[in-house]
PASEBA-1860 file (N, C-alpha, C; in nm, 3 decimals):
! residues 283
1> MGIRTAGV> -2.471/-0.001/-0.861/-2.423/0.071/-0.708/-2.323/0.205/-0.784 ~ -2.352/0.325/-0.757/-2.256/0.397/-0.752/-2.192/0.372/-0.628 ~ -2.025/0.491/-0.690/-1.981/0.503/-0.576/-2.029/0.578/-0.519 ~ -2.022/0.641/-0.397/-1.987/0.719/-0.317/-1.908/0.764/-0.169 ~ -1.954/0.604/-0.119/-1.840/0.647/0.015/-1.736/0.574/0.004 ~ -1.677/0.561/0.017/-1.522/0.474/0.006/-1.474/0.387/0.190 ~ -1.433/0.333/0.201/-1.421/0.322/0.312/-1.245/0.248/0.318 ~ -1.239/0.305/0.397/-1.065/0.297/0.382/-1.015/0.130/0.605
9> IGAGTIGR> -0.898/0.082/0.561/-0.896/0.054/0.672/-0.785/0.045/0.717 ~ -0.679/0.097/0.756/-0.529/0.136/0.829/-0.498/0.305/0.754 ~ -0.462/0.319/0.897/-0.454/0.451/0.864/-0.277/0.419/0.897 ~ -0.160/0.392/0.817/-0.075/0.379/0.802/0.011/0.453/0.698 ~ 0.074/0.477/0.726/0.139/0.561/0.559/0.033/0.520/0.421 ~ 0.035/0.407/0.396/-0.020/0.347/0.218/-0.188/0.390/0.254 ~ -0.283/0.412/0.410/-0.424/0.352/0.417/-0.415/0.535/0.422 ~ -0.349/0.663/0.460/-0.330/0.802/0.455/-0.379/0.862/0.333
17> GVAQSFAQ> -0.333/0.713/0.300/-0.254/0.826/0.090/-0.404/0.825/0.009 ~ -0.414/0.704/0.067/-0.539/0.600/-0.030/-0.661/0.759/0.009 ~ -0.670/0.737/0.155/-0.805/0.843/0.257/-0.792/0.979/0.167 ~ -0.678/1.070/0.179/-0.618/1.181/0.098/-0.698/1.122/-0.071 ~ -0.675/1.025/-0.153/-0.657/1.042/-0.315/-0.817/1.093/-0.272 ~ -0.869/0.937/-0.245/-1.080/0.935/-0.222/-1.127/1.131/-0.238 ~ -1.042/1.120/-0.085/-1.101/1.266/0.016/-1.109/1.368/-0.139 ~ -0.932/1.384/-0.184/-0.927/1.539/-0.227/-1.012/1.442/-0.422
25> AGFDVVLI> -1.042/1.367/-0.478/-1.106/1.365/-0.573/-1.237/1.371/-0.546 ~ -1.311/1.368/-0.436/-1.509/1.413/-0.363/-1.530/1.348/-0.325 ~ -1.478/1.152/-0.285/-1.559/1.107/-0.258/-1.509/1.128/-0.098 ~ -1.667/1.089/-0.039/-1.658/1.034/0.083/-1.546/0.973/0.187 ~ -1.508/0.921/0.274/-1.438/0.879/0.307/-1.435/0.833/0.495 ~ -1.409/0.651/0.488/-1.435/0.610/0.638/-1.360/0.576/0.668 ~ -1.264/0.631/0.711/-1.098/0.583/0.738/-1.082/0.543/0.904 ~ -1.056/0.402/0.908/-1.071/0.270/1.022/-0.953/0.249/1.077
33> DIAQAQID> -0.907/0.270/1.216/-0.828/0.206/1.236/-0.843/0.155/1.384 ~ -0.742/0.053/1.430/-0.827/0.021/1.544/-0.781/0.137/1.682 ~ -0.585/0.225/1.671/-0.629/0.307/1.711/-0.574/0.400/1.687 ~ -0.661/0.506/1.759/-0.693/0.632/1.776/-0.607/0.707/1.780 ~ -0.508/0.669/1.853/-0.348/0.814/1.805/-0.304/0.811/1.612 ~ -0.302/0.584/1.598/-0.274/0.623/1.459/-0.335/0.724/1.323 ~ -0.502/0.727/1.396/-0.627/0.856/1.308/-0.509/0.953/1.374 ~ -0.559/0.972/1.469/-0.496/1.106/1.456/-0.383/1.131/1.415
41> SALAQIAR> -0.330/1.052/1.422/-0.136/1.167/1.341/-0.172/1.153/1.210 ~ -0.269/1.038/1.130/-0.314/1.046/0.958/-0.357/1.179/0.944 ~ -0.466/1.230/1.042/-0.498/1.382/0.997/-0.375/1.388/0.973 ~ -0.330/1.453/1.133/-0.245/1.556/1.036/-0.148/1.549/0.992 ~ -0.105/1.424/0.949/-0.039/1.432/0.803/-0.108/1.418/0.634 ~ -0.240/1.440/0.606/-0.268/1.459/0.573/-0.232/1.629/0.550 ~ -0.284/1.683/0.661/-0.313/1.856/0.649/-0.201/1.878/0.613 ~ -0.117/1.845/0.633/0.013/1.901/0.566/0.054/1.838/0.455
49> DLPMQAML> 0.047/1.701/0.414/0.106/1.675/0.344/0.008/1.770/0.181 ~ -0.077/1.783/0.180/-0.189/1.844/0.115/-0.170/1.960/0.012 ~ -0.080/2.046/0.144/-0.008/2.216/0.008/0.131/2.155/-0.012 ~ 0.222/2.100/0.030/0.348/1.968/-0.041/0.294/1.953/-0.098 ~ 0.224/1.845/-0.153/0.230/1.787/-0.286/0.127/1.866/-0.362 ~ 0.024/1.948/-0.365/0.072/2.080/-0.450/0.164/2.150/-0.499 ~ 0.280/2.232/-0.414/0.337/2.278/-0.465/0.490/2.128/-0.516 ~ 0.516/1.994/-0.496/0.570/1.955/-0.530/0.503/1.974/-0.709
57> RARPLAES> 0.408/1.926/-0.714/0.312/1.884/-0.820/0.274/2.100/-1.014 ~ 0.299/2.181/-0.884/0.368/2.317/-0.939/0.194/2.306/-1.002 ~ 0.080/2.292/-0.919/-0.053/2.304/-0.939/-0.098/2.378/-0.825 ~ -0.208/2.456/-0.794/-0.264/2.540/-0.686/-0.363/2.389/-0.544 ~ -0.341/2.429/-0.480/-0.522/2.307/-0.408/-0.628/2.370/-0.548 ~ -0.721/2.285/-0.505/-0.835/2.282/-0.563/-0.950/2.284/-0.507 ~ -0.921/2.331/-0.414/-0.968/2.292/-0.267/-0.892/2.320/-0.199 ~ -0.988/2.375/0.000/-0.884/2.375/0.023/-0.846/2.219/0.123
65> VDTVLARI> -0.751/2.304/0.265/-0.699/2.156/0.352/-0.840/2.147/0.448 ~ -0.883/2.171/0.458/-1.060/2.173/0.581/-1.171/2.116/0.517 ~ -1.121/2.093/0.318/-1.276/2.129/0.277/-1.266/1.913/0.262 ~ -1.090/1.900/0.222/-1.053/1.771/0.149/-1.143/1.710/0.339 ~ -1.052/1.787/0.485/-0.983/1.676/0.566/-1.183/1.667/0.617 ~ -1.261/1.799/0.541/-1.373/1.741/0.582/-1.508/1.624/0.582 ~ -1.451/1.568/0.428/-1.445/1.471/0.404/-1.449/1.350/0.458 ~ -1.323/1.359/0.537/-1.295/1.185/0.597/-1.356/1.195/0.686
73> STCTELTA> -1.418/1.068/0.782/-1.484/1.059/0.883/-1.407/0.973/0.933 ~ -1.362/0.886/1.066/-1.389/0.809/1.125/-1.362/0.670/1.283 ~ -1.310/0.621/1.252/-1.315/0.573/1.358/-1.298/0.478/1.402 ~ -1.331/0.367/1.487/-1.185/0.309/1.597/-1.217/0.115/1.612 ~ -1.388/0.140/1.480/-1.445/-0.001/1.451/-1.460/-0.044/1.337 ~ -1.445/-0.191/1.331/-1.548/-0.202/1.158/-1.612/-0.201/1.125 ~ -1.704/-0.209/1.198/-1.827/-0.168/1.175/-1.879/-0.071/1.108 ~ -1.777/0.047/1.081/-1.790/0.223/1.066/-1.822/0.108/0.882
81> VRESDFVV> -1.752/0.007/0.886/-1.693/-0.007/0.675/-1.889/-0.018/0.670 ~ -1.992/-0.036/0.725/-2.144/-0.100/0.688/-2.129/0.044/0.552 ~ -2.088/0.127/0.647/-2.151/0.311/0.539/-2.069/0.269/0.390 ~ -2.020/0.142/0.330/-1.881/0.224/0.291/-2.002/0.154/0.102 ~ -1.898/0.166/-0.007/-1.991/0.130/-0.089/-1.860/0.113/-0.156 ~ -1.714/0.062/-0.156/-1.661/0.011/-0.208/-1.482/0.051/-0.067 ~ -1.434/-0.115/-0.085/-1.345/-0.124/0.039/-1.206/-0.094/-0.041 ~ -1.076/-0.057/0.129/-0.978/-0.105/0.037/-0.962/-0.100/0.203
89> ENITENWA> -0.860/-0.210/0.119/-0.811/-0.290/0.241/-0.653/-0.183/0.252 ~ -0.643/-0.169/0.420/-0.441/-0.110/0.413/-0.318/-0.172/0.472 ~ -0.410/-0.314/0.625/-0.277/-0.325/0.711/-0.212/-0.395/0.687 ~ -0.147/-0.441/0.755/-0.012/-0.520/0.810/-0.025/-0.620/0.675 ~ 0.115/-0.643/0.637/0.102/-0.807/0.529/0.112/-0.975/0.595 ~ 0.018/-0.885/0.682/0.012/-1.033/0.802/-0.116/-1.115/0.747 ~ -0.108/-1.260/0.694/-0.123/-1.286/0.663/-0.305/-1.386/0.771 ~ -0.276/-1.400/0.882/-0.333/-1.382/0.977/-0.439/-1.319/1.026
97> LKRTVYQQ> -0.432/-1.163/1.069/-0.434/-1.063/1.053/-0.555/-1.062/0.950 ~ -0.504/-1.021/0.790/-0.552/-0.934/0.695/-0.724/-1.064/0.671 ~ -0.713/-1.158/0.741/-0.791/-1.350/0.686/-0.911/-1.291/0.826 ~ -0.847/-1.249/0.926/-0.894/-1.187/1.038/-1.084/-1.136/0.998 ~ -0.951/-0.995/0.911/-1.068/-0.819/0.900/-1.189/-0.901/0.778 ~ -1.117/-0.988/0.675/-1.228/-1.004/0.568/-1.300/-1.089/0.594 ~ -1.293/-1.156/0.751/-1.431/-1.245/0.722/-1.508/-1.111/0.824 ~ -1.500/-1.040/0.895/-1.541/-0.986/0.924/-1.644/-0.859/0.866
105> IDALCRPG> -1.547/-0.788/0.781/-1.633/-0.735/0.635/-1.693/-0.773/0.597 ~ -1.679/-0.943/0.575/-1.830/-0.910/0.429/-1.935/-0.956/0.519 ~ -1.936/-1.033/0.689/-2.037/-0.962/0.764/-2.130/-0.876/0.749 ~ -2.033/-0.744/0.715/-2.082/-0.633/0.762/-2.120/-0.527/0.665 ~ -2.064/-0.543/0.519/-2.096/-0.523/0.460/-2.190/-0.542/0.355 ~ -2.259/-0.495/0.266/-2.401/-0.502/0.186/-2.351/-0.619/0.026 ~ -2.424/-0.654/0.048/-2.410/-0.784/-0.143/-2.330/-0.619/-0.213 ~ -2.248/-0.723/-0.326/-2.240/-0.612/-0.439/-2.098/-0.449/-0.423
113> VIFGVNTS> -2.075/-0.489/-0.300/-1.990/-0.361/-0.188/-1.799/-0.493/-0.275 ~ -1.784/-0.394/-0.341/-1.663/-0.460/-0.386/-1.479/-0.358/-0.306 ~ -1.431/-0.517/-0.238/-1.330/-0.553/-0.148/-1.192/-0.506/-0.258 ~ -1.125/-0.338/-0.259/-0.986/-0.344/-0.266/-0.903/-0.413/-0.205 ~ -0.803/-0.542/-0.217/-0.714/-0.625/-0.140/-0.566/-0.491/-0.191 ~ -0.551/-0.437/-0.039/-0.377/-0.335/-0.132/-0.269/-0.430/-0.042 ~ -0.222/-0.517/-0.089/-0.131/-0.605/-0.058/0.000/-0.567/-0.174 ~ 0.149/-0.601/-0.164/0.211/-0.662/-0.235/0.264/-0.795/-0.251
121> AVPITRVG> 0.256/-0.831/-0.126/0.236/-1.047/-0.179/0.098/-1.066/-0.110 ~ -0.050/-0.996/-0.100/-0.014/-1.186/-0.060/-0.186/-1.195/-0.174 ~ -0.187/-1.311/-0.143/-0.317/-1.381/-0.324/-0.368/-1.302/-0.303 ~ -0.475/-1.245/-0.414/-0.617/-1.187/-0.368/-0.654/-1.368/-0.382 ~ -0.641/-1.466/-0.535/-0.737/-1.533/-0.446/-0.819/-1.639/-0.315 ~ -0.684/-1.552/-0.255/-0.680/-1.710/-0.186/-0.716/-1.588/-0.016 ~ -0.722/-1.390/-0.031/-0.861/-1.328/-0.005/-0.957/-1.356/-0.015 ~ -0.975/-1.383/-0.152/-1.108/-1.363/-0.213/-1.144/-1.562/-0.161
129> GVTTRPSE> -1.112/-1.699/-0.119/-1.164/-1.682/-0.085/-1.203/-1.772/0.063 ~ -1.195/-1.615/0.155/-1.222/-1.643/0.249/-1.373/-1.556/0.295 ~ -1.397/-1.463/0.187/-1.524/-1.433/0.167/-1.616/-1.571/0.135 ~ -1.726/-1.440/0.116/-1.861/-1.491/0.007/-1.858/-1.443/-0.093 ~ -1.787/-1.351/-0.122/-1.778/-1.275/-0.286/-1.677/-1.275/-0.295 ~ -1.604/-1.380/-0.340/-1.483/-1.382/-0.421/-1.440/-1.348/-0.562 ~ -1.596/-1.301/-0.720/-1.592/-1.223/-0.770/-1.583/-1.099/-0.777 ~ -1.600/-1.004/-0.641/-1.612/-0.858/-0.558/-1.472/-0.911/-0.488
137> VVGLHFMN> -1.393/-0.962/-0.534/-1.256/-0.975/-0.455/-1.141/-0.911/-0.583 ~ -1.060/-0.803/-0.535/-0.948/-0.723/-0.631/-0.824/-0.723/-0.571 ~ -0.655/-0.672/-0.633/-0.609/-0.632/-0.559/-0.611/-0.528/-0.644 ~ -0.586/-0.457/-0.548/-0.510/-0.301/-0.623/-0.336/-0.189/-0.506 ~ -0.286/-0.225/-0.547/-0.145/-0.189/-0.532/-0.075/-0.036/-0.572 ~ -0.187/-0.014/-0.422/-0.095/0.193/-0.453/0.014/0.118/-0.414 ~ 0.144/0.281/-0.455/0.255/0.289/-0.421/0.281/0.418/-0.369 ~ 0.362/0.382/-0.258/0.396/0.556/-0.167/0.496/0.603/-0.245
145> PVPLKNTV> 0.431/0.774/-0.295/0.339/0.833/-0.166/0.260/0.870/-0.304 ~ 0.088/0.759/-0.189/0.008/0.687/-0.334/-0.086/0.896/-0.404 ~ -0.092/0.954/-0.281/-0.159/1.075/-0.335/-0.061/1.143/-0.559 ~ 0.068/1.102/-0.484/0.170/1.057/-0.652/0.224/1.043/-0.716 ~ 0.228/0.881/-0.725/0.133/0.802/-0.778/0.061/0.753/-0.873 ~ 0.085/0.810/-0.992/-0.089/0.838/-1.111/-0.084/0.639/-1.193 ~ -0.015/0.579/-1.153/-0.029/0.421/-1.126/-0.056/0.284/-1.015 ~ -0.108/0.211/-1.033/-0.175/0.089/-0.939/-0.207/0.015/-0.972
153> EVVQGHFT> -0.098/-0.044/-0.938/-0.125/-0.220/-0.949/-0.239/-0.317/-0.933 ~ -0.340/-0.345/-1.059/-0.467/-0.422/-1.061/-0.464/-0.554/-1.064 ~ -0.437/-0.568/-0.974/-0.406/-0.714/-0.983/-0.588/-0.853/-0.995 ~ -0.564/-0.956/-1.068/-0.711/-1.039/-1.071/-0.673/-1.137/-1.044 ~ -0.783/-1.156/-0.881/-0.780/-1.339/-0.911/-0.823/-1.394/-0.921 ~ -0.803/-1.557/-0.906/-0.907/-1.653/-0.997/-1.024/-1.619/-1.024 ~ -1.090/-1.531/-0.925/-1.246/-1.625/-0.929/-1.302/-1.409/-0.973 ~ -1.186/-1.275/-0.943/-1.274/-1.146/-1.006/-1.249/-1.189/-1.131
161> SPHTLETA> -1.374/-1.131/-1.105/-1.473/-1.094/-1.212/-1.499/-0.987/-1.322 ~ -1.456/-0.978/-1.468/-1.500/-0.890/-1.537/-1.524/-0.688/-1.539 ~ -1.694/-0.727/-1.389/-1.712/-0.576/-1.377/-1.638/-0.561/-1.231 ~ -1.607/-0.630/-1.161/-1.467/-0.580/-1.053/-1.425/-0.516/-1.116 ~ -1.370/-0.533/-1.237/-1.190/-0.527/-1.285/-1.255/-0.347/-1.344 ~ -1.376/-0.432/-1.439/-1.368/-0.248/-1.510/-1.409/-0.170/-1.379 ~ -1.481/-0.159/-1.299/-1.515/-0.068/-1.141/-1.372/0.007/-1.107 ~ -1.283/-0.117/-1.044/-1.221/-0.102/-1.007/-1.149/0.034/-1.124
169> LGLLAELG> -1.109/-0.015/-1.226/-1.048/0.073/-1.324/-1.105/0.156/-1.292 ~ -1.245/0.152/-1.359/-1.292/0.346/-1.396/-1.246/0.374/-1.293 ~ -1.317/0.359/-1.068/-1.248/0.423/-0.963/-1.142/0.521/-1.003 ~ -0.989/0.375/-1.024/-0.929/0.429/-1.025/-0.887/0.593/-1.153 ~ -0.944/0.577/-1.180/-0.981/0.650/-1.288/-1.020/0.821/-1.299 ~ -1.154/0.837/-1.156/-1.220/0.909/-1.055/-1.089/0.956/-1.005 ~ -0.968/0.853/-0.945/-0.892/0.982/-0.832/-0.708/0.987/-0.936 ~ -0.763/0.962/-1.080/-0.588/1.025/-1.179/-0.602/0.921/-1.152
177> KEGIVVQD> -0.605/0.817/-1.145/-0.498/0.726/-1.237/-0.461/0.648/-1.243 ~ -0.422/0.541/-1.369/-0.443/0.450/-1.455/-0.399/0.307/-1.388 ~ -0.499/0.177/-1.401/-0.428/0.071/-1.350/-0.393/-0.019/-1.398 ~ -0.381/-0.088/-1.383/-0.265/-0.214/-1.517/-0.263/-0.311/-1.417 ~ -0.370/-0.398/-1.560/-0.415/-0.496/-1.450/-0.301/-0.631/-1.498 ~ -0.301/-0.687/-1.414/-0.153/-0.821/-1.395/-0.191/-0.951/-1.296 ~ -0.202/-1.068/-1.321/-0.233/-1.163/-1.308/-0.190/-1.163/-1.147 ~ -0.236/-1.314/-1.087/-0.268/-1.333/-0.951/-0.139/-1.464/-0.911
185> APGFVTNR> 0.035/-1.397/-0.812/0.027/-1.457/-0.813/0.138/-1.425/-0.664 ~ 0.192/-1.441/-0.625/0.294/-1.339/-0.487/0.391/-1.241/-0.576 ~ 0.378/-1.150/-0.491/0.469/-1.059/-0.534/0.395/-0.998/-0.635 ~ 0.278/-1.056/-0.678/0.263/-1.012/-0.865/0.404/-0.987/-0.943 ~ 0.463/-0.863/-1.081/0.486/-0.808/-1.073/0.586/-0.714/-0.993 ~ 0.527/-0.604/-0.958/0.566/-0.529/-0.878/0.715/-0.539/-0.739 ~ 0.637/-0.552/-0.673/0.712/-0.643/-0.543/0.765/-0.805/-0.622 ~ 0.761/-0.875/-0.663/0.897/-0.970/-0.740/0.945/-0.948/-0.802
193> VLMLTINE> 1.012/-0.879/-0.811/1.068/-0.756/-0.922/1.194/-0.691/-0.768 ~ 1.103/-0.548/-0.733/1.180/-0.502/-0.632/1.206/-0.543/-0.552 ~ 1.147/-0.599/-0.442/1.194/-0.659/-0.285/1.313/-0.754/-0.350 ~ 1.285/-0.876/-0.409/1.426/-0.915/-0.479/1.559/-0.858/-0.554 ~ 1.572/-0.739/-0.583/1.636/-0.601/-0.553/1.722/-0.538/-0.441 ~ 1.580/-0.538/-0.332/1.685/-0.489/-0.214/1.712/-0.596/-0.187 ~ 1.628/-0.674/-0.149/1.728/-0.753/-0.040/1.860/-0.775/-0.159 ~ 1.901/-0.796/-0.305/1.986/-0.849/-0.293/2.058/-0.731/-0.246
201> AIFCIQDG> 2.098/-0.586/-0.331/2.156/-0.434/-0.233/2.225/-0.518/-0.101 ~ 2.099/-0.533/-0.004/2.175/-0.531/0.086/2.273/-0.671/0.169 ~ 2.266/-0.716/0.060/2.361/-0.836/0.031/2.495/-0.783/0.013 ~ 2.484/-0.641/-0.097/2.597/-0.632/-0.150/2.660/-0.561/0.043 ~ 2.573/-0.499/0.074/2.616/-0.394/0.201/2.632/-0.543/0.296 ~ 2.549/-0.552/0.343/2.674/-0.691/0.424/2.752/-0.778/0.455 ~ 2.793/-0.836/0.255/2.855/-0.876/0.211/3.011/-0.772/0.189 ~ 3.010/-0.599/0.207/3.142/-0.578/0.197/3.190/-0.541/0.064
209> VASAEQVD> 3.063/-0.482/-0.007/3.056/-0.547/-0.197/3.095/-0.400/-0.165 ~ 3.037/-0.265/-0.156/3.017/-0.159/-0.131/2.956/-0.053/-0.021 ~ 2.862/0.028/-0.008/2.820/0.143/0.086/2.727/0.140/0.000 ~ 2.596/0.138/0.141/2.456/0.197/0.047/2.466/0.363/-0.025 ~ 2.545/0.384/0.024/2.581/0.524/-0.108/2.632/0.512/-0.258 ~ 2.738/0.429/-0.225/2.759/0.383/-0.371/2.724/0.279/-0.418 ~ 2.571/0.135/-0.362/2.511/0.125/-0.434/2.341/0.221/-0.484 ~ 2.311/0.284/-0.472/2.218/0.380/-0.468/2.268/0.514/-0.579
217> RMFRGCFG> 2.440/0.526/-0.562/2.510/0.651/-0.647/2.522/0.569/-0.847 ~ 2.506/0.454/-0.766/2.506/0.394/-0.922/2.361/0.326/-0.946 ~ 2.261/0.338/-0.923/2.162/0.334/-0.941/2.070/0.430/-1.053 ~ 2.135/0.543/-0.974/2.062/0.701/-1.026/2.131/0.738/-1.111 ~ 2.269/0.689/-1.146/2.339/0.772/-1.185/2.328/0.676/-1.341 ~ 2.392/0.495/-1.318/2.391/0.422/-1.394/2.201/0.374/-1.535 ~ 2.123/0.403/-1.402/2.025/0.359/-1.498/1.909/0.444/-1.527 ~ 1.977/0.526/-1.424/1.819/0.686/-1.457/1.812/0.642/-1.325
225> HKMGPLET> 1.781/0.578/-1.183/1.713/0.609/-1.156/1.600/0.659/-1.033 ~ 1.540/0.713/-1.008/1.502/0.872/-0.934/1.595/0.816/-0.729 ~ 1.571/0.686/-0.781/1.586/0.681/-0.605/1.650/0.514/-0.621 ~ 1.807/0.509/-0.549/1.836/0.369/-0.509/1.760/0.300/-0.452 ~ 1.786/0.152/-0.485/1.724/0.058/-0.411/1.739/0.052/-0.270 ~ 1.805/0.069/-0.181/1.839/0.072/-0.070/1.749/0.225/0.000 ~ 1.747/0.353/-0.099/1.672/0.476/-0.043/1.542/0.397/-0.019 ~ 1.480/0.282/-0.132/1.359/0.308/-0.170/1.319/0.230/-0.049
233> GDLIGLDT> 1.436/0.129/-0.019/1.367/0.092/0.122/1.304/0.116/0.235 ~ 1.390/0.250/0.255/1.444/0.303/0.359/1.224/0.350/0.360 ~ 1.201/0.460/0.210/1.131/0.478/0.207/0.985/0.411/0.209 ~ 0.928/0.258/0.238/0.887/0.165/0.220/0.832/0.200/0.328 ~ 0.953/0.063/0.437/0.956/0.003/0.508/1.104/-0.068/0.580 ~ 1.142/-0.131/0.595/1.261/-0.249/0.616/1.202/-0.367/0.726 ~ 1.062/-0.313/0.756/0.985/-0.375/0.832/0.881/-0.411/0.762 ~ 0.849/-0.353/0.617/0.777/-0.420/0.589/0.846/-0.470/0.475
241> ILNSITVL> 0.953/-0.485/0.398/1.069/-0.508/0.303/1.038/-0.661/0.372 ~ 1.090/-0.726/0.488/1.089/-0.819/0.557/1.017/-0.880/0.560 ~ 0.875/-0.820/0.589/0.780/-0.902/0.526/0.747/-0.961/0.416 ~ 0.722/-0.924/0.341/0.718/-0.901/0.200/0.826/-1.037/0.176 ~ 0.953/-1.021/0.129/1.050/-1.066/0.061/1.011/-1.244/0.171 ~ 1.027/-1.261/0.298/0.992/-1.361/0.376/0.855/-1.434/0.253 ~ 0.738/-1.338/0.224/0.604/-1.375/0.200/0.677/-1.459/0.033 ~ 0.689/-1.395/-0.032/0.810/-1.419/-0.230/0.840/-1.541/-0.157
249> YESYRDSK> 0.949/-1.565/0.002/1.016/-1.710/-0.057/0.953/-1.805/0.003 ~ 0.849/-1.746/0.157/0.747/-1.853/0.166/0.714/-1.916/0.007 ~ 0.621/-1.834/0.013/0.595/-1.917/-0.141/0.581/-2.027/-0.217 ~ 0.738/-1.969/-0.300/0.766/-1.969/-0.405/0.935/-2.060/-0.345 ~ 0.984/-2.069/-0.259/1.023/-2.241/-0.199/1.155/-2.238/-0.292 ~ 1.214/-2.048/-0.304/1.293/-2.063/-0.417/1.448/-1.969/-0.295 ~ 1.534/-2.012/-0.299/1.675/-2.008/-0.187/1.635/-1.819/-0.278 ~ 1.698/-1.746/-0.354/1.670/-1.651/-0.423/1.617/-1.579/-0.334
257> YRPAPLLA> 1.473/-1.650/-0.313/1.429/-1.479/-0.234/1.418/-1.482/-0.084 ~ 1.565/-1.556/-0.007/1.595/-1.625/0.169/1.591/-1.444/0.159 ~ 1.551/-1.379/0.340/1.642/-1.276/0.383/1.738/-1.266/0.417 ~ 1.809/-1.162/0.342/1.998/-1.068/0.395/1.953/-1.101/0.573 ~ 2.068/-1.136/0.637/2.036/-1.137/0.776/2.066/-0.979/0.806 ~ 2.147/-0.947/0.778/2.103/-0.823/0.773/1.997/-0.788/0.780 ~ 1.918/-0.701/0.684/1.817/-0.667/0.667/1.752/-0.752/0.778 ~ 1.717/-0.873/0.844/1.605/-0.907/0.964/1.655/-0.839/1.092
265> KMVDAGLL> 1.806/-0.842/1.112/1.896/-0.742/1.216/1.848/-0.613/1.191 ~ 1.867/-0.532/1.121/1.809/-0.394/1.101/1.682/-0.344/1.136 ~ 1.600/-0.491/1.116/1.449/-0.473/1.153/1.476/-0.462/1.317 ~ 1.464/-0.580/1.368/1.514/-0.639/1.484/1.585/-0.491/1.634 ~ 1.654/-0.433/1.489/1.701/-0.338/1.561/1.608/-0.198/1.600 ~ 1.533/-0.231/1.490/1.369/-0.054/1.554/1.461/-0.021/1.417 ~ 1.590/-0.023/1.305/1.622/0.079/1.237/1.483/0.054/1.079 ~ 1.432/0.119/1.093/1.359/0.085/0.983/1.320/0.113/0.895
273> GRKSGRGF> 1.411/0.294/0.897/1.446/0.349/0.794/1.280/0.483/0.829 ~ 1.333/0.561/0.665/1.253/0.655/0.678/1.145/0.749/0.880 ~ 1.003/0.579/0.928/0.953/0.635/1.034/0.973/0.584/1.101 ~ 1.159/0.590/1.184/1.132/0.547/1.264/1.293/0.605/1.272 ~ 1.322/0.732/1.150/1.460/0.834/1.187/1.533/0.748/1.111 ~ 1.606/0.664/1.133/1.681/0.589/1.083/1.693/0.430/0.954 ~ 1.775/0.408/0.900/1.764/0.235/0.823/1.929/0.240/0.739 ~ 1.857/0.283/0.637/2.025/0.250/0.567/2.113/0.401/0.571
281> YAY> 1.982/0.532/0.560/2.059/0.678/0.572/2.016/0.695/0.670 ~ 1.983/0.874/0.818/1.954/0.882/0.885/1.914/0.990/0.862 ~ 1.759/1.039/0.899/1.662/1.194/0.910/1.622/1.165/0.965
END
């Protein structure tokens, strides 16, 4: 089955980036979110991001903004996923919500349609287990900002078939991205290491060892990182960091993944990072 239409569920920061990447690669996209305001915001942000990202890449847009946006249709109902040849889900890291979504789209989509789970922590095998197509469920962990990141963590669940992996890797190549295949374990590779690093950096702030600026300067200056762990946390969203580190803590039952109390306090205060205007830094 040829893939011509991508269903993208969730129009948040990552979801809109996935939708933009597919549309720029020439695919038709159905962008689905329960909130029309979120969809409208996503389309407006894509329109702003396209020329800005072209400048960052130092090459002109291959097509006009209007041409790319014309490939993206939208809907607030999951039933629109029926049109899709491939689905990428990008909703919040909440297993109860994800389970419901996958049970619904499993009934809506044609046999053979692959589900790409864009998660940083939820086991792919668990997702596949609530569908009737576990061999056609694969993890696709896109990074933010999606259009500017050339690498995707591809997660093979217990039942993920070689055909599903091959299809997913080929599709990513059409988007101009390299997929690196890892095995299914909570947090996979990227978040298992990154969330622990960010969480421990927050403990350093909480314990008065250093300021956020000092921590990030050391990671940039000593290790050559483009961003320090706290800048990265603000970019990802501190609520997402808290959700992810909590999943790791519950999955491994290892105290090294316990969430920093300061992290939970900041999330309670609505200091989520860039998306709220303030986290460890003001924006």
